[in-house]
C-alpha positions as a LaTeX table, in Angstrom:
\begin{tabular}{lrrr}
\hline
Residue & $x$ (\AA) & $y$ (\AA) & $z$ (\AA) \\
\hline
Met1 & 101.58 & 123.09 & 131.27 \\
Ser2 & 100.27 & 119.74 & 130.07 \\
Gly3 & 99.77 & 118.59 & 133.66 \\
Ser4 & 97.36 & 121.36 & 134.72 \\
Val5 & 93.64 & 120.80 & 135.14 \\
Ala6 & 91.05 & 123.49 & 134.47 \\
Pro7 & 88.77 & 124.13 & 137.47 \\
Tyr8 & 85.52 & 122.20 & 137.13 \\
Val9 & 82.39 & 121.43 & 139.11 \\
Phe10 & 79.87 & 118.68 & 138.49 \\
Glu11 & 77.15 & 117.06 & 140.56 \\
Lys12 & 78.45 & 113.51 & 140.74 \\
Lys13 & 75.29 & 112.18 & 142.38 \\
Arg14 & 73.29 & 113.25 & 139.31 \\
Val15 & 75.67 & 111.55 & 136.87 \\
Glu16 & 75.42 & 107.82 & 136.33 \\
Gln17 & 78.59 & 105.76 & 136.66 \\
Gly18 & 79.68 & 104.54 & 133.25 \\
Ala19 & 77.58 & 107.08 & 131.33 \\
Pro20 & 79.49 & 107.94 & 128.13 \\
Val21 & 80.92 & 111.46 & 128.09 \\
Ile22 & 80.23 & 113.04 & 124.69 \\
Glu23 & 82.71 & 115.86 & 124.10 \\
Gly24 & 81.57 & 118.45 & 121.57 \\
Leu25 & 83.80 & 121.49 & 122.02 \\
Pro26 & 83.90 & 124.01 & 119.14 \\
Glu27 & 86.29 & 122.99 & 116.37 \\
Val28 & 86.08 & 122.27 & 112.64 \\
Gly29 & 82.59 & 122.99 & 111.27 \\
Leu30 & 81.25 & 123.21 & 114.85 \\
Val31 & 80.26 & 119.57 & 114.33 \\
Gly32 & 80.75 & 118.58 & 117.96 \\
Thr33 & 79.03 & 121.72 & 119.23 \\
Ile34 & 75.97 & 121.22 & 117.04 \\
Thr35 & 75.81 & 117.52 & 117.91 \\
Ala36 & 76.00 & 118.04 & 121.68 \\
Ala37 & 73.58 & 120.99 & 121.66 \\
Tyr38 & 71.07 & 119.12 & 119.52 \\
Ile39 & 71.13 & 116.00 & 121.69 \\
Ala40 & 70.77 & 118.08 & 124.85 \\
Ser41 & 67.85 & 120.10 & 123.47 \\
Ser42 & 66.16 & 117.00 & 121.99 \\
Leu43 & 66.34 & 115.06 & 125.24 \\
Gly44 & 65.73 & 117.92 & 127.65 \\
Gly45 & 69.07 & 117.67 & 129.39 \\
Asp46 & 69.85 & 119.35 & 132.71 \\
Ala47 & 73.04 & 121.30 & 133.38 \\
Val48 & 74.93 & 119.38 & 136.09 \\
Gly49 & 78.27 & 121.15 & 136.03 \\
Tyr50 & 80.80 & 123.20 & 134.16 \\
Ile51 & 84.48 & 123.53 & 133.28 \\
Glu52 & 86.15 & 126.90 & 133.56 \\
Ile53 & 88.18 & 127.84 & 130.50 \\
Pro54 & 91.46 & 129.49 & 131.47 \\
Asp55 & 92.90 & 132.37 & 129.44 \\
Leu56 & 89.49 & 133.88 & 128.78 \\
Pro57 & 88.30 & 137.24 & 130.09 \\
Pro58 & 85.44 & 136.98 & 132.62 \\
Ile59 & 82.40 & 135.77 & 130.68 \\
Val60 & 79.01 & 134.21 & 131.43 \\
Thr61 & 76.21 & 133.02 & 129.18 \\
Val62 & 72.73 & 134.49 & 129.69 \\
Leu63 & 70.01 & 132.17 & 128.39 \\
Glu64 & 66.35 & 132.99 & 129.01 \\
Ser65 & 67.43 & 135.23 & 131.91 \\
Arg66 & 69.46 & 132.42 & 133.48 \\
Ile67 & 73.15 & 133.00 & 134.18 \\
Leu68 & 75.23 & 130.05 & 133.02 \\
Glu69 & 78.86 & 129.09 & 132.63 \\
Pro70 & 79.89 & 129.05 & 128.94 \\
Cys71 & 81.36 & 125.52 & 129.06 \\
Arg72 & 78.68 & 123.28 & 130.53 \\
Leu73 & 78.04 & 119.64 & 131.34 \\
Tyr74 & 74.57 & 118.25 & 130.67 \\
Ser75 & 73.11 & 114.98 & 131.91 \\
Val76 & 70.49 & 113.48 & 129.60 \\
Ser77 & 68.40 & 110.32 & 129.65 \\
Val78 & 67.51 & 108.41 & 126.52 \\
Glu79 & 65.87 & 104.99 & 126.32 \\
Gln80 & 67.11 & 103.77 & 129.71 \\
Arg81 & 70.57 & 105.14 & 129.04 \\
Lys82 & 72.35 & 108.14 & 130.54 \\
Leu83 & 74.75 & 110.43 & 128.72 \\
Leu84 & 76.98 & 113.27 & 129.90 \\
Leu85 & 77.39 & 115.99 & 127.28 \\
Leu86 & 80.10 & 118.66 & 127.19 \\
Tyr87 & 79.07 & 121.79 & 125.31 \\
Ser88 & 80.63 & 125.24 & 125.06 \\
Asp89 & 79.33 & 128.59 & 123.85 \\
Val90 & 82.89 & 129.84 & 123.36 \\
Pro91 & 85.95 & 128.34 & 121.65 \\
Val92 & 88.81 & 127.01 & 123.72 \\
Pro93 & 91.98 & 129.12 & 123.36 \\
Pro94 & 95.00 & 127.07 & 122.24 \\
Arg95 & 96.79 & 127.75 & 125.55 \\
Ser96 & 93.86 & 126.24 & 127.47 \\
Met97 & 93.52 & 123.00 & 125.50 \\
Trp98 & 95.75 & 120.91 & 127.75 \\
Ser99 & 93.97 & 121.91 & 130.94 \\
Ile100 & 90.51 & 121.43 & 129.40 \\
Ala101 & 91.50 & 117.99 & 128.09 \\
Asn102 & 92.82 & 117.02 & 131.51 \\
Ser103 & 89.54 & 118.10 & 133.11 \\
Val104 & 87.54 & 116.02 & 130.62 \\
Thr105 & 89.55 & 112.87 & 131.24 \\
Glu106 & 89.59 & 113.42 & 135.01 \\
Ile107 & 85.79 & 113.67 & 135.05 \\
Ala108 & 85.54 & 110.53 & 132.89 \\
Ser109 & 87.94 & 108.71 & 135.20 \\
Thr110 & 85.91 & 109.75 & 138.26 \\
Ile111 & 82.69 & 108.26 & 136.89 \\
Lys112 & 84.50 & 105.36 & 135.16 \\
Ser113 & 83.18 & 106.33 & 131.75 \\
Pro114 & 84.48 & 106.33 & 128.19 \\
Val115 & 84.82 & 109.60 & 126.28 \\
Ile116 & 83.22 & 109.87 & 122.84 \\
Ser117 & 84.85 & 112.87 & 121.21 \\
Val118 & 82.96 & 114.09 & 118.13 \\
Gly119 & 84.05 & 116.64 & 115.56 \\
Gly120 & 84.86 & 117.43 & 111.98 \\
Ile121 & 87.66 & 116.74 & 109.53 \\
Pro122 & 88.11 & 119.65 & 107.08 \\
Glu123 & 87.07 & 118.50 & 103.60 \\
Pro124 & 87.80 & 120.94 & 100.72 \\
Asp125 & 85.18 & 119.26 & 98.50 \\
Arg126 & 82.45 & 119.19 & 101.16 \\
Leu127 & 79.99 & 121.08 & 98.91 \\
Asp128 & 80.11 & 118.19 & 96.44 \\
Ile129 & 79.60 & 115.50 & 99.09 \\
Glu130 & 75.97 & 114.69 & 99.86 \\
Lys131 & 76.72 & 112.10 & 102.56 \\
Pro132 & 79.97 & 112.84 & 104.41 \\
Lys133 & 81.96 & 109.92 & 105.77 \\
Val134 & 82.49 & 109.33 & 109.47 \\
Tyr135 & 85.89 & 108.07 & 110.64 \\
Val136 & 86.68 & 106.56 & 114.03 \\
Leu137 & 89.86 & 106.29 & 116.04 \\
Ser138 & 90.32 & 104.94 & 119.55 \\
Asn139 & 92.89 & 104.00 & 122.16 \\
Asp140 & 90.76 & 100.91 & 122.86 \\
Glu141 & 90.28 & 98.18 & 120.27 \\
Glu142 & 86.96 & 97.07 & 121.76 \\
Leu143 & 85.49 & 100.53 & 121.16 \\
Val144 & 86.73 & 100.42 & 117.57 \\
Arg145 & 85.09 & 97.03 & 117.03 \\
Met146 & 81.81 & 98.33 & 118.45 \\
Ala147 & 81.98 & 101.37 & 116.18 \\
Leu148 & 82.80 & 99.38 & 113.05 \\
Ala149 & 80.01 & 96.91 & 113.85 \\
Thr150 & 77.50 & 99.69 & 113.10 \\
Asp151 & 78.58 & 99.50 & 109.43 \\
Tyr152 & 78.34 & 103.28 & 109.37 \\
Val153 & 81.95 & 104.34 & 109.88 \\
Gln154 & 85.48 & 103.74 & 108.66 \\
Arg155 & 88.78 & 103.60 & 110.50 \\
Phe156 & 90.90 & 106.74 & 110.64 \\
Glu157 & 94.10 & 105.07 & 109.47 \\
Asn158 & 96.73 & 107.69 & 108.61 \\
Gly159 & 97.07 & 111.37 & 109.40 \\
Tyr160 & 97.53 & 113.80 & 112.26 \\
Leu161 & 95.31 & 115.20 & 114.97 \\
Thr162 & 95.75 & 118.56 & 116.63 \\
Gly163 & 93.89 & 120.64 & 119.20 \\
Val164 & 91.65 & 119.48 & 122.02 \\
Lys165 & 91.12 & 116.00 & 120.60 \\
Ala166 & 94.84 & 115.27 & 120.42 \\
Ala167 & 95.20 & 116.57 & 123.97 \\
Ile168 & 92.33 & 114.35 & 125.17 \\
Leu169 & 93.97 & 111.27 & 123.67 \\
Lys170 & 97.28 & 112.09 & 125.34 \\
Ser171 & 95.64 & 112.91 & 128.67 \\
Ala172 & 93.51 & 109.75 & 128.56 \\
Ala173 & 96.63 & 107.60 & 128.40 \\
Lys174 & 97.74 & 108.97 & 131.78 \\
Arg175 & 94.37 & 108.29 & 133.43 \\
Asp176 & 93.50 & 104.96 & 131.78 \\
Val177 & 90.41 & 106.44 & 130.14 \\
Arg178 & 88.98 & 104.90 & 127.01 \\
Val179 & 88.39 & 107.38 & 124.17 \\
Leu180 & 86.55 & 106.99 & 120.88 \\
Leu181 & 86.91 & 109.75 & 118.29 \\
Ala182 & 84.15 & 110.10 & 115.69 \\
Leu183 & 85.25 & 112.56 & 113.00 \\
Val184 & 83.15 & 113.44 & 109.97 \\
Gln185 & 84.02 & 115.21 & 106.73 \\
Ser186 & 82.86 & 118.80 & 107.12 \\
His187 & 83.29 & 122.40 & 106.11 \\
Met188 & 86.31 & 123.99 & 107.72 \\
Asn189 & 85.03 & 127.51 & 108.43 \\
Tyr190 & 81.23 & 127.15 & 108.20 \\
Pro191 & 78.83 & 125.51 & 110.67 \\
Asp192 & 77.93 & 122.11 & 109.21 \\
Pro193 & 74.62 & 120.71 & 110.58 \\
Gly194 & 74.60 & 118.10 & 107.80 \\
Ala195 & 77.86 & 116.65 & 109.05 \\
Ala196 & 76.55 & 116.77 & 112.62 \\
Ala197 & 73.48 & 114.79 & 111.51 \\
Glu198 & 75.78 & 111.99 & 110.33 \\
Val199 & 77.43 & 111.91 & 113.75 \\
Val200 & 74.04 & 111.74 & 115.50 \\
Thr201 & 73.04 & 108.87 & 113.21 \\
Phe202 & 76.25 & 107.04 & 114.10 \\
Leu203 & 75.72 & 107.63 & 117.84 \\
Asn204 & 72.19 & 106.28 & 117.50 \\
Lys205 & 73.59 & 103.05 & 116.06 \\
Leu206 & 76.48 & 102.83 & 118.50 \\
Leu207 & 74.51 & 103.54 & 121.67 \\
Gly208 & 71.17 & 102.02 & 120.72 \\
Met209 & 69.33 & 105.35 & 120.58 \\
Ser210 & 66.71 & 106.68 & 118.18 \\
Ile211 & 67.20 & 110.45 & 118.23 \\
Pro212 & 65.59 & 111.80 & 115.01 \\
Val213 & 67.92 & 113.73 & 112.71 \\
Ala214 & 65.25 & 115.22 & 110.43 \\
Pro215 & 64.61 & 118.26 & 112.72 \\
Leu216 & 68.35 & 118.98 & 112.74 \\
Leu217 & 68.47 & 119.03 & 108.95 \\
Glu218 & 65.28 & 121.10 & 108.74 \\
Gln219 & 66.78 & 123.88 & 110.83 \\
Ala220 & 70.21 & 123.73 & 109.16 \\
Glu221 & 70.07 & 127.23 & 107.66 \\
Gln222 & 68.86 & 128.74 & 110.93 \\
Leu223 & 71.70 & 127.05 & 112.82 \\
Lys224 & 74.25 & 128.34 & 110.33 \\
Met225 & 73.08 & 131.89 & 110.99 \\
Gln226 & 72.90 & 131.46 & 114.77 \\
Met227 & 76.38 & 129.99 & 114.99 \\
Arg228 & 78.23 & 132.16 & 112.48 \\
Asp229 & 79.85 & 134.32 & 115.19 \\
Leu230 & 80.97 & 131.28 & 117.19 \\
Met231 & 82.36 & 129.80 & 113.98 \\
Arg232 & 84.24 & 133.01 & 113.27 \\
Arg233 & 85.84 & 133.00 & 116.72 \\
Thr234 & 86.60 & 129.30 & 116.46 \\
Ser235 & 88.19 & 129.75 & 113.04 \\
Thr236 & 90.49 & 132.39 & 114.53 \\
Asn237 & 91.65 & 129.82 & 117.07 \\
Leu238 & 92.03 & 127.10 & 114.46 \\
Ser239 & 94.18 & 129.36 & 112.30 \\
Lys240 & 96.80 & 129.25 & 115.07 \\
Met241 & 97.09 & 125.45 & 114.76 \\
Pro242 & 98.05 & 123.19 & 111.82 \\
Ile243 & 94.54 & 121.71 & 111.73 \\
Gly244 & 94.83 & 120.87 & 108.03 \\
Leu245 & 97.35 & 118.19 & 108.93 \\
Gln246 & 94.39 & 115.87 & 109.46 \\
Leu247 & 94.23 & 115.49 & 105.70 \\
Glu248 & 97.91 & 114.63 & 105.32 \\
Ser249 & 99.55 & 111.23 & 105.66 \\
Pro250 & 102.59 & 110.91 & 107.90 \\
Pro251 & 105.83 & 109.83 & 106.24 \\
Gly252 & 106.25 & 106.12 & 105.69 \\
Tyr253 & 108.67 & 104.13 & 107.76 \\
Ile254 & 111.01 & 101.31 & 106.75 \\
Lys255 & 110.19 & 98.16 & 108.67 \\
\hline
\end{tabular}
């Protein structure tokens, strides 16, 4: 099962070699989803491909009378830099996570690009935290050094990862793909635009961009309403996985 690849299509000629792949599939707080959608809408990205999600009934997205695949790839240009964004209107079923992760890393390998996987860490006290912390984890020490050099993030030192992000890390090892995870404290079962704004700020510093975050914060309440159904469906998926393990430390080992 872990070796399968979800069917995908992308227009390679419209995607720059080395362009970072920002993965924002729906998970905790929809942080990645909000981040990817906001960057795409802010920069006027074009859909250049899609990944089919197995184990879903037939489904398409209709947006302004256009028929689209639910899980789409967008190419965007910002300040002489190209990005490839992965965004989905529907959550990924647990049984499909391996194949989706394999598709993500295969695409990244094809264009010789790193994957920047963004998302949330469930924080029970999120309501009391005005500025949530961003944690980074990578299979490449150079990416970690670049991230820490922004002075905006901390290392993710101890804990567990589950879901798509864990699958991406495992899949990346087989394809020699560099992956940087950027995980921010967020609400577990509510869309969290405030947490997403922290991720956008970090990406600005990491990639030398200047995407404004004020509009994202200004429309926070509207986004929460728009995405409540997606959050509900995503929460149903998350309830099938031990996602709360992110907050736990693994047992110590005698050296």
